[in-house]
RONU-974928 format. One line per field, with one value per residue: residue number from 1; chain; y, z, x of N, C-alpha, C in turn. Coordinates in pm, whole numbers. Atoms other than C-alpha are relative to their C-alpha. Layout:
! residues N
pos <- [NUM/...]
unit <- [A/...]
n_yy <- [Y/...]
n_zz <- [Z/...]
n_xx <- [X/...]
ca_yy <- [Y/...]
ca_zz <- [Z/...]
ca_xx <- [X/...]
c_yy <- [Y/...]
c_zz <- [Z/...]
c_xx <- [X/...]
***
This chain:
! residues 372
pos <- [1/2/3/4/5/6/7/8/9/10/11/12/13/14/15/16/17/18/19/20/21/22/23/24/25/26/27/28/29/30/31/32/33/34/35/36/37/38/39/40/41/42/43/44/45/46/47/48/49/50/51/52/53/54/55/56/57/58/59/60/61/62/63/64/65/66/67/68/69/70/71/72/73/74/75/76/77/78/79/80/81/82/83/84/85/86/87/88/89/90/91/92/93/94/95/96/97/98/99/100/101/102/103/104/105/106/107/108/109/110/111/112/113/114/115/116/117/118/119/120/121/122/123/124/125/126/127/128/129/130/131/132/133/134/135/136/137/138/139/140/141/142/143/144/145/146/147/148/149/150/151/152/153/154/155/156/157/158/159/160/161/162/163/164/165/166/167/168/169/170/171/172/173/174/175/176/177/178/179/180/181/182/183/184/185/186/187/188/189/190/191/192/193/194/195/196/197/198/199/200/201/202/203/204/205/206/207/208/209/210/211/212/213/214/215/216/217/218/219/220/221/222/223/224/225/226/227/228/229/230/231/232/233/234/235/236/237/238/239/240/241/242/243/244/245/246/247/248/249/250/251/252/253/254/255/256/257/258/259/260/261/262/263/264/265/266/267/268/269/270/271/272/273/274/275/276/277/278/279/280/281/282/283/284/285/286/287/288/289/290/291/292/293/294/295/296/297/298/299/300/301/302/303/304/305/306/307/308/309/310/311/312/313/314/315/316/317/318/319/320/321/322/323/324/325/326/327/328/329/330/331/332/333/334/335/336/337/338/339/340/341/342/343/344/345/346/347/348/349/350/351/352/353/354/355/356/357/358/359/360/361/362/363/364/365/366/367/368/369/370/371/372]
unit <- [A/A/A/A/A/A/A/A/A/A/A/A/A/A/A/A/A/A/A/A/A/A/A/A/A/A/A/A/A/A/A/A/A/A/A/A/A/A/A/A/A/A/A/A/A/A/A/A/A/A/A/A/A/A/A/A/A/A/A/A/A/A/A/A/A/A/A/A/A/A/A/A/A/A/A/A/A/A/A/A/A/A/A/A/A/A/A/A/A/A/A/A/A/A/A/A/A/A/A/A/A/A/A/A/A/A/A/A/A/A/A/A/A/A/A/A/A/A/A/A/A/A/A/A/A/A/A/A/A/A/A/A/A/A/A/A/A/A/A/A/A/A/A/A/A/A/A/A/A/A/A/A/A/A/A/A/A/A/A/A/A/A/A/A/A/A/A/A/A/A/A/A/A/A/A/A/A/A/A/A/A/A/A/A/A/A/A/A/A/A/A/A/A/A/A/A/A/A/A/A/A/A/A/A/A/A/A/A/A/A/A/A/A/A/A/A/A/A/A/A/A/A/A/A/A/A/A/A/A/A/A/A/A/A/A/A/A/A/A/A/A/A/A/A/A/A/A/A/A/A/A/A/A/A/A/A/A/A/A/A/A/A/A/A/A/A/A/A/A/A/A/A/A/A/A/A/A/A/A/A/A/A/A/A/A/A/A/A/A/A/A/A/A/A/A/A/A/A/A/A/A/A/A/A/A/A/A/A/A/A/A/A/A/A/A/A/A/A/A/A/A/A/A/A/A/A/A/A/A/A/A/A/A/A/A/A/A/A/A/A/A/A/A/A/A/A/A/A/A/A/A/A/A/A/A/A/A/A/A/A/A/A/A/A/A/A/A/A/A/A/A/A]
n_yy <- [-20/-145/12/17/-125/-157/6/69/-44/106/173/47/78/148/-55/-12/86/90/-56/11/141/75/4/-122/-36/-92/-139/3/-80/-133/-186/-44/-93/-92/-65/-59/-127/-132/-25/1/2/89/-137/38/168/31/31/-55/75/157/122/107/-18/-43/-159/-102/-35/-84/-74/-120/-126/-50/-127/-130/-108/48/-22/-76/35/-104/11/-105/66/-124/35/-149/-144/12/98/106/59/70/61/112/26/122/92/15/-123/-78/-95/-132/10/-169/0/-133/-29/-51/2/100/-25/-33/46/28/-59/-44/134/69/-62/9/121/6/-86/81/109/-86/-44/127/4/-126/87/84/31/64/-115/84/66/172/72/87/4/-100/78/-137/-2/-70/98/48/-13/-72/-131/49/-87/-66/109/22/-46/-8/89/-65/-99/48/67/-113/-54/98/108/106/69/-2/75/-88/43/-37/-37/73/130/-5/-46/143/72/-40/50/136/25/13/59/125/88/112/18/-132/41/-57/-105/-133/-135/-158/-144/-120/-89/-130/58/131/79/91/110/146/109/111/128/-25/-66/-166/-30/-152/36/-78/-134/-53/-86/97/7/-143/23/-106/-54/122/-106/72/-60/-49/-143/-69/-89/-10/60/-67/58/-54/55/-79/109/156/24/-139/-109/-31/75/-24/-76/-116/6/29/-145/-88/16/-60/-135/7/16/-87/12/-56/93/-32/81/113/5/-22/141/119/-44/23/133/-22/-49/71/-74/113/-13/48/121/30/10/83/117/31/65/174/103/-10/72/135/45/-40/123/111/25/18/188/80/61/44/83/-24/15/-107/-195/-97/-124/-133/-134/-39/4/127/-7/-71/69/192/22/22/148/47/20/42/165/23/43/113/90/47/39/161/62/155/83/-70/85/-72/-165/-11/-74/-123/-44/-156/47/-6/-97/-114/-63/25/123/9/-9/76/101/-20/74/129/27/-12/97/122/63/88/41/-47/-71/71/-19/-141/-142/-110/-94/-138/19/-120/85/-141/-54/124]
n_zz <- [-124/-24/89/-119/-124/122/25/-98/-141/-100/28/-91/57/53/116/88/70/97/108/99/21/-81/-171/-102/-26/142/-9/-116/73/74/-103/-85/126/74/-90/-37/98/-31/79/-41/-170/-74/14/-144/-49/-11/-102/-26/59/-55/-60/-33/-91/57/-20/148/165/41/157/83/124/55/-109/47/55/151/121/-2/72/35/105/31/87/41/-31/99/-65/-143/-20/-129/-15/-98/70/-102/-7/23/-165/35/-95/103/-42/20/106/15/117/37/106/95/29/61/120/19/44/-49/-91/-147/-133/-41/-90/-108/-61/-69/-64/-113/-59/-89/-207/-99/-19/-123/-145/-68/-26/120/148/100/52/42/88/86/110/-20/73/1/101/36/28/159/107/136/76/-3/-7/-147/-99/5/-74/-135/-60/20/-74/-180/56/8/-173/-148/34/-52/77/-56/88/4/25/-17/-165/-85/53/-91/-89/-58/-40/-152/-40/-14/-66/-131/-54/-34/-33/112/63/84/151/108/-52/67/-47/67/-62/26/-63/108/152/18/64/-64/55/-20/-20/59/-1/-78/69/3/128/60/143/93/21/-119/-33/-62/-133/-41/-20/31/134/42/29/-120/-6/123/21/-120/32/39/-102/48/142/128/13/-117/-79/-79/-106/-88/-60/-77/-131/-30/-89/27/48/-113/-33/72/20/-124/18/111/-57/-71/-122/-18/-71/85/-33/-57/-136/4/58/-102/-99/34/-18/-119/10/66/95/94/131/27/20/125/76/-68/10/133/27/-27/109/149/-7/-57/136/48/-82/3/111/-6/-119/54/89/-69/-70/-69/-119/-83/48/-115/44/-88/-36/-99/10/-49/-121/-56/-3/-2/62/144/7/11/89/88/-103/9/121/19/-13/93/127/-43/-74/20/-58/-132/-17/63/-44/-71/-166/107/-116/28/-22/-117/-43/15/142/32/28/157/-47/-94/140/20/-114/27/143/-6/-48/21/-131/9/73/98/78/65/162/21/101/-26/146/17/-80/26/-67/-59/90/-43]
n_xx <- [67/49/141/111/2/62/126/115/9/-113/65/-44/-61/99/37/-122/-28/127/28/-142/-41/-104/13/-16/-203/-63/59/-45/-147/13/69/-143/-106/43/-5/-152/-3/122/131/75/-22/148/87/58/26/129/66/145/52/-78/25/-98/-97/-131/-85/37/-57/-59/33/-86/30/-58/-26/86/-67/-24/86/128/67/95/119/43/111/17/142/44/-27/-79/-108/-35/-122/-14/-74/-2/-156/-53/75/170/26/38/-85/53/93/60/94/55/106/-22/111/-18/-50/-130/-36/-94/-145/33/3/-117/-9/77/-24/-130/-25/21/-98/-80/15/-32/-145/-49/89/-14/-126/-35/-68/2/-139/39/152/-23/60/103/113/80/107/66/132/11/-113/48/-154/-96/-89/-19/-15/-143/-96/-23/-114/-144/-43/-48/-80/-147/-9/-80/-104/46/52/163/111/107/144/133/-22/78/-16/-121/65/84/-73/-40/131/-8/-106/29/54/-45/90/-48/112/51/-78/72/72/-16/-20/84/-20/86/-91/22/64/-17/-103/7/-113/58/-85/78/-24/-137/-80/13/23/2/65/-104/-23/30/161/40/70/39/114/36/63/125/119/96/124/41/101/-36/-79/-112/-121/-72/-61/49/119/114/58/-103/8/-85/51/118/-40/-136/1/43/152/84/-32/75/92/53/3/131/156/-20/-103/-119/-107/-96/-82/116/-6/94/28/-8/105/182/46/11/137/103/90/35/-36/-154/2/23/-122/-57/25/-25/-144/13/58/-43/-139/38/58/-80/-51/100/-70/-147/52/57/-99/-102/22/-146/45/33/-16/-19/35/-49/39/79/156/67/19/61/149/-9/107/-47/-84/139/101/-98/-29/109/28/-47/54/111/-111/-102/113/18/-98/-70/-140/-81/-32/-161/36/-58/-14/-67/-135/-56/-115/45/-19/-131/-18/-30/-135/-12/9/-127/-88/8/-34/-100/-48/52/-12/51/31/78/-43/-41/43/22/-67/56/15/-149/-87/-111/-78/-104/-115/-115]
ca_yy <- [13332/13712/13705/13509/13762/14086/13920/13759/13963/13828/13423/13204/12980/12663/12894/12966/12651/12541/12809/12793/12364/12343/12196/12361/12277/12477/12746/12775/12822/13077/13347/13326/13442/13707/13790/13844/14059/14282/14216/14057/14062/13884/14134/13932/13552/13393/13346/13516/13273/12967/12650/12436/12386/12479/12787/13082/13070/13347/13581/13745/13997/14190/14485/14795/15026/14773/14873/15088/15064/15323/15275/15580/15585/15919/15931/16216/16432/16329/16153/15883/15776/15525/15412/15093/14978/14645/14459/14564/14860/15136/15420/15739/15784/16115/16250/16539/16710/16843/16950/16737/16919/16944/16799/16577/16783/16922/16610/16491/16803/16732/16420/16490/16782/16523/16284/16587/16700/16338/16314/16662/16512/16218/16192/15970/16085/15763/15678/15318/15313/15049/15006/15246/15095/15397/15412/15556/15558/15370/15339/15636/15795/15526/15794/15969/15643/15621/15950/15937/15623/15834/16116/15906/15668/15984/16151/15853/15620/15357/15080/15146/14997/15166/15036/15068/15237/15084/14718/14802/14875/14513/14351/14500/14410/14024/14019/14130/13910/13626/13420/13079/13004/13329/13251/13443/13793/14138/14485/14830/15146/15399/15718/16088/15799/15429/15161/14802/14481/14087/13815/13484/13154/13267/13514/13950/13993/14301/14111/14192/14520/14617/14705/14375/14499/14861/14831/15183/15250/14981/15180/15149/15416/15414/15790/15906/16183/16216/16043/16165/15879/16025/15746/15852/15670/15465/15357/15667/15887/15784/15588/15792/16055/16340/16222/16115/16465/16652/16456/16561/16888/16858/16737/17029/16879/17113/16833/16952/16699/16377/16495/16663/16328/16173/16435/16395/15988/16056/16213/15978/16223/16057/16253/16129/15835/15765/15886/15668/15361/15467/15432/15116/14973/15063/14926/14618/14570/14593/14376/14121/14079/14049/13760/13592/13569/13520/13353/13508/13414/13768/14162/14378/14752/15047/15389/15621/15660/15276/15384/15696/15542/15161/15238/15203/14889/14758/14833/14709/14353/14350/14424/14157/13915/13955/13941/13607/13505/13212/13037/13145/12889/13152/13476/13565/13736/14107/14324/14653/14656/14618/14905/15258/15535/15405/15084/15150/15263/14981/14728/14878/14793/14474/14421/14527/14283/14014/13861/13671/13401/13608/13816/13480/13538/13905/14198/14541/14761/14994/14886/15134/14991/15381/15407/15125]
ca_zz <- [12897/12872/12579/12842/13099/12834/12722/13033/13314/13667/13653/13899/13787/13735/13512/13323/13285/13156/12915/12741/12788/13023/13348/13650/13719/13352/13418/13783/13613/13398/13624/13868/13587/13461/13816/13889/13568/13700/13396/13558/13964/14216/14225/14503/14604/14528/14872/14853/14622/14729/14848/15099/15297/15149/15101/14853/14475/14418/14101/13849/13603/13399/13570/13529/13402/13093/12896/12833/12651/12479/12379/12245/12143/11952/11991/11764/12031/12319/12300/12583/12642/12859/12910/13104/13226/13142/13487/13267/13541/13410/13478/13342/13181/13090/12842/12638/12437/12128/11920/11704/11394/11451/11212/11245/11271/11531/11734/11692/11863/12099/12164/12207/12398/12661/12637/12738/13034/13147/13133/13369/13610/13609/13565/13288/12996/12772/12734/12739/12497/12319/12110/12037/11947/11820/11772/11567/11436/11133/10843/10596/10490/10475/10456/10777/10957/10802/10887/11232/11256/11085/11331/11673/11473/11418/11778/11992/11761/11846/11661/11626/11523/11417/11443/11483/11853/11898/11796/12023/12301/12273/12276/12635/12717/12609/12782/13103/13115/13152/13084/12834/12753/12581/12215/12041/12110/11998/12111/12062/12208/12231/12283/12038/11717/11742/11662/11739/11740/11698/11869/11647/11766/12011/11766/11746/11386/11158/10806/10483/10482/10844/10899/11055/11373/11237/11346/11366/11024/10975/10880/11182/11088/10691/10569/10912/10974/10780/10898/10897/10651/10404/10462/10631/10933/11072/11402/11540/11460/11673/11955/11967/12242/12084/11877/12196/12335/12060/12016/12404/12287/11978/12234/12460/12724/12830/12807/12660/12859/12990/13357/13233/13077/13394/13643/13405/13412/13802/13798/13570/13295/13082/12771/12808/12913/12549/12400/12584/12493/12113/12076/12246/12001/11706/11857/12005/11632/11487/11740/11716/11335/11394/11706/11451/11215/11420/11745/12017/12350/12518/12365/12562/12523/12641/12683/12933/12836/12930/13278/13334/13159/13258/13053/12738/12794/12913/12615/12396/12610/12605/12215/12127/12320/12115/11788/11914/12072/11843/11995/12333/12354/12119/12319/12446/12800/12677/12961/13017/12952/13277/13191/13144/12843/12828/12732/12352/12497/12753/12413/12278/12532/12500/12120/12194/12433/12267/12564/12439/12229/12105/11907/11720/11326/11375/11189/11292/10931/10969/11083/11102/11225/11344/11148/11347]
ca_xx <- [21291/21318/21038/20814/20891/20830/20497/20344/20459/20587/20602/20719/21009/20760/20566/20874/20953/20647/20604/20978/20991/21288/21352/21319/21728/21788/21560/21664/22043/21948/21749/22055/22270/21992/21956/22314/22326/22044/21810/21566/21450/21174/20896/20690/20545/20276/20199/19839/19727/19929/19751/19889/20199/20560/20791/20590/20754/20926/20795/21026/20992/21154/21387/21109/21392/21480/21201/20933/20639/20390/20002/19874/19488/19391/18963/18758/18791/19072/19387/19474/19840/19939/20300/20437/20744/20927/20742/20359/20314/20184/20427/20263/19899/19721/19424/19408/19135/19093/18791/18621/18689/19078/19276/19575/19882/19637/19588/19941/20024/19790/19921/20312/20247/20053/20366/20584/20382/20369/20738/20767/20495/20622/20992/20965/21224/21118/21517/21400/21109/21113/20811/20465/20156/19902/19535/19306/18980/18855/19050/18948/19319/19573/19829/19745/19798/20127/20212/20132/20343/20646/20588/20651/20856/21122/21055/21111/21363/21129/20953/20551/20234/19917/19563/19211/19172/18880/18980/19294/19015/18826/19131/19210/18845/18882/19210/19057/18814/19047/18787/18928/18542/18503/18628/18359/18301/18167/18288/18098/18213/17982/18186/18249/18199/18128/18320/18377/18588/18551/18713/18662/18724/19002/19133/19124/19012/19079/18937/19100/19091/19070/18716/18630/18392/18289/17968/17930/17854/17578/17275/17027/16779/16699/16674/16824/17059/17384/17697/18001/18121/17896/17634/17259/17120/17458/17445/17695/17461/17175/17403/17767/17788/17719/17414/17243/17334/17178/16864/16815/16850/16592/16325/16437/16660/16944/17230/17557/17766/17722/17769/17479/17354/17390/17195/16852/16913/16931/16590/16421/16351/16116/16212/16615/16484/16318/16611/16807/16585/16582/16924/16909/16681/16868/17230/17005/16907/17226/17392/17103/17237/17584/17478/17324/17597/17874/17685/17944/17942/17944/17864/18017/17938/18179/18212/18142/17789/17713/17817/17634/17309/17266/16884/17066/17284/16926/16730/17038/17027/16669/16635/16904/16721/16394/16635/16745/16407/16351/16666/16707/17007/17178/17162/17512/17563/17555/17733/17917/18320/18500/18778/18739/18808/19127/19100/19199/19542/19555/19495/19784/20015/19895/19941/20289/20350/20174/20073/19781/19660/19401/19666/19777/19829/19749/19937/19884/19795/20126/20459/20795/21094/21219/21492/21679]
c_yy <- [136/38/-54/112/101/-62/9/102/-66/-142/-29/-106/-137/44/25/-110/-99/54/-35/-194/-42/-30/104/52/108/165/71/80/122/73/-2/65/118/49/67/124/120/-3/-44/22/-16/132/-54/-161/3/-68/27/-132/-181/-89/-97/26/42/157/90/-6/154/63/79/51/69/126/75/45/-47/34/114/44/127/-9/175/18/164/-56/141/112/42/-97/-42/-18/-30/-55/-84/-50/-168/-145/21/101/108/150/155/-10/181/0/119/25/107/38/-108/1/-10/-140/-81/29/74/-101/-59/72/6/-94/0/71/-93/-61/93/48/-157/-15/123/-18/-88/-73/-100/40/-95/-39/-126/-70/-59/-58/120/-40/121/-9/51/-13/22/38/91/72/-109/72/71/-105/4/127/35/-109/69/97/-87/-61/104/80/-57/-88/-134/-95/66/-58/57/-85/99/1/-78/-196/-25/-30/-152/-83/13/-69/-140/-40/19/-51/-138/-114/-159/-37/69/-30/45/155/112/103/83/42/90/122/106/-77/-138/-91/-167/-105/-128/-69/-128/-87/33/123/164/-46/101/-1/32/117/94/56/-121/75/129/28/122/70/-122/117/-78/71/22/139/57/120/-38/-35/57/-65/16/-112/77/-124/-87/39/102/100/4/-38/88/130/142/-34/-36/121/93/-52/5/131/30/33/102/-13/101/-82/44/-98/-113/4/60/-75/-33/69/-15/-147/-2/17/-39/87/-85/62/-86/-164/-87/54/-149/-153/-14/-58/-93/-110/-23/-74/-169/-41/-76/-109/-110/-95/-58/-103/-97/-78/-60/-82/34/-72/97/105/55/167/75/107/62/17/-111/25/125/-50/-149/2/-35/-130/-112/-41/-70/-192/-15/-16/-138/-126/-16/-46/-141/-119/-153/-78/74/-68/133/151/0/90/150/88/85/13/57/160/136/77/-58/-151/-35/17/-121/-127/39/-27/-144/-77/10/-110/-141/-91/-117/-97/47/77/-129/21/171/79/92/85/57/-67/123/-70/142/3/-90/-95]
c_zz <- [10/-111/96/110/-59/-29/86/139/111/-27/85/-81/-62/-147/-135/-96/-88/-109/-148/-2/54/86/71/49/-110/60/139/-32/-9/82/107/-79/-30/149/61/-100/-10/-154/12/202/53/18/111/-3/-66/152/20/-87/-27/65/50/67/-99/-25/-141/-90/-24/-98/-63/-100/-58/98/-70/-88/-148/-143/-1/-151/-31/-46/20/-46/-51/-56/-92/45/151/-62/81/-48/149/-9/131/-42/-44/46/-72/125/-23/98/-8/-106/60/-115/-25/-83/-102/-47/-127/-147/-57/-53/22/21/164/106/19/70/124/104/45/83/140/44/35/94/73/68/97/108/67/-11/-107/-81/-135/-41/-3/-55/-123/-112/21/-81/-2/-44/-37/-64/-155/-79/-138/-76/67/27/141/88/-47/48/148/43/-21/94/122/-72/18/119/56/-72/27/-114/32/-93/-18/-34/12/161/59/21/102/171/70/0/160/49/-16/69/139/55/48/-5/-146/-48/-51/-128/-120/62/-69/82/-33/117/-66/39/-96/-107/50/-73/51/-35/15/53/-61/23/68/-35/-11/-157/-34/-141/-67/-16/131/54/64/150/-28/-35/4/-141/-89/-6/123/-40/-192/-21/126/-39/-74/94/-64/-132/-120/-21/92/90/63/131/54/-12/37/157/52/114/-29/-119/108/54/-24/-8/94/-47/-109/91/134/146/35/14/-70/55/29/154/-14/-14/154/120/-65/12/160/38/-67/-119/-109/-154/-73/19/-136/-95/-23/-87/-177/-73/59/-49/-84/5/1/-167/-125/98/-4/-158/-18/128/-91/-127/103/163/140/167/118/-90/133/-76/107/-65/108/4/34/160/94/-33/-56/-122/-116/-26/20/-104/-117/31/-63/-197/-77/43/-47/-114/-5/60/-84/-3/100/53/-53/32/62/138/-70/157/-21/2/182/10/-65/-155/-20/-64/-142/54/64/-110/-82/12/-69/-110/23/59/-68/76/-2/-143/-109/-143/-117/-121/-26/-52/33/-206/-53/104/-23/100/52/-37/34/-94]
c_xx <- [-15/-124/-139/-55/-76/-156/-108/11/87/-55/79/93/-60/-72/102/40/-92/3/123/45/128/-14/14/143/38/-49/26/167/80/-30/101/84/-82/-14/86/2/-115/-85/-123/-39/-139/-37/-107/-10/-149/-48/-164/-78/20/-150/74/95/111/10/-83/116/19/-72/95/-74/134/83/-78/95/73/-41/-125/-92/-129/-130/-109/-167/-97/-179/-19/32/126/111/57/158/55/162/28/162/-3/-96/-162/-34/-13/76/-57/-168/-52/-128/-7/-107/25/-133/14/56/171/63/118/143/-59/24/142/57/-44/78/158/15/-81/118/103/-41/2/122/18/-69/36/111/29/40/-2/154/-45/-110/34/-93/-107/-113/-120/-121/-47/-107/-50/110/5/85/116/151/-44/39/181/91/-4/114/158/26/95/88/168/13/61/117/-47/-116/-160/-86/-103/-97/-110/-19/-87/-41/106/-103/-83/91/56/-129/-13/146/-59/-86/24/-95/47/-115/-57/111/-53/-74/13/25/-38/39/-73/80/-48/-11/-15/80/13/126/-38/147/-89/74/161/43/-8/12/12/-64/142/37/68/-83/-62/-87/-64/-128/-93/-72/-41/-97/-114/-127/6/-53/29/114/168/147/99/127/-66/-161/-155/-24/60/-44/73/-115/-116/71/104/-62/-68/-168/-106/-32/-131/-116/-83/-65/-108/-113/-15/47/130/93/106/87/-32/11/-179/-153/-91/-117/-135/-5/2/-138/-87/-60/-23/25/162/-34/-56/92/82/-64/-71/130/38/3/86/152/-55/-26/73/92/-34/59/114/-17/-51/77/94/-12/131/-40/-6/3/33/0/100/-46/-54/-111/-74/-18/-102/-188/-37/-130/16/57/-138/-67/86/-38/-144/-62/125/-69/-104/38/5/-124/-50/125/57/106/109/29/98/-16/25/40/75/167/48/111/-69/-2/104/45/64/187/39/47/110/118/11/75/155/44/11/-17/-116/-13/-102/67/62/-7/-16/90/-62/6/144/115/105/96/99/112/130/21]
***
């Protein structure tokens, strides 16, 4: 019963009974004991969504003070941290930035300093920290992932899992959509880098070596710019935020930040529109190929630039539609992400709660027991 509440958040007694397969009477007896011991508490009722007459049913949750769960997302140029309590409520959140050239020691220092700052600002002292999930970009160096896990496990004496940060973001997006009809989904995040995640047959997948959904390093422009991965013309060299800003500058438009890009979009700058359409076409071709392979229900594009430059999303959608024009009924819904840039950290926490069938059979690449 405690596991059900940990995985799913607040539940009524009837919902608990259905999940654990016990009678309503037995559940009432057990929950009365747990309430008396302070392990759980009444958080609200179902009065708002209740239909018909009858007394609103109480919804129960773990005592928030009984546990904390931390999600950390290390991007190429920033780290996001979220801390949730046992009732699934976010009790601390923040972001810290570093240079793209920063190595792991500097990135870790930035992340740990942010965690300390959040403690000072919110009064959350991590004394009830149960587990930590950490998202990192790509999987270039397994030893780096092991090192990140070890640092956090030693510092906080908690269990740690490490996985691809964009895959965590895709998990959060799929969970947030809350649609049982979406069983196949492609998630692509355009940010400081470009990465993706796949939901296939209703389950988040990582592939045999953890590279499933790594669409940022598919060649989009043969012979194009050099990519950090060592290849040329990858999606990341065309559609990442630095690539789009850099291309605008090459063509004479002085944009250095997303705010600059937003201002140029708002006045319909023709050169900026051209750059966005070129990037959208390249992304759309790659996603069109992926869509022919997977035949997804939805393609979701994340990253701040999608909100700043809607023309990019439109061009992606138009290109995917064209690529699949031979079978119009195969065209998926193409939409912007519903979550902000903290989706990776939210997905990391969701993986800790293991709160969805999306995670059935899913294992993180790195685990450690934190010395326990």
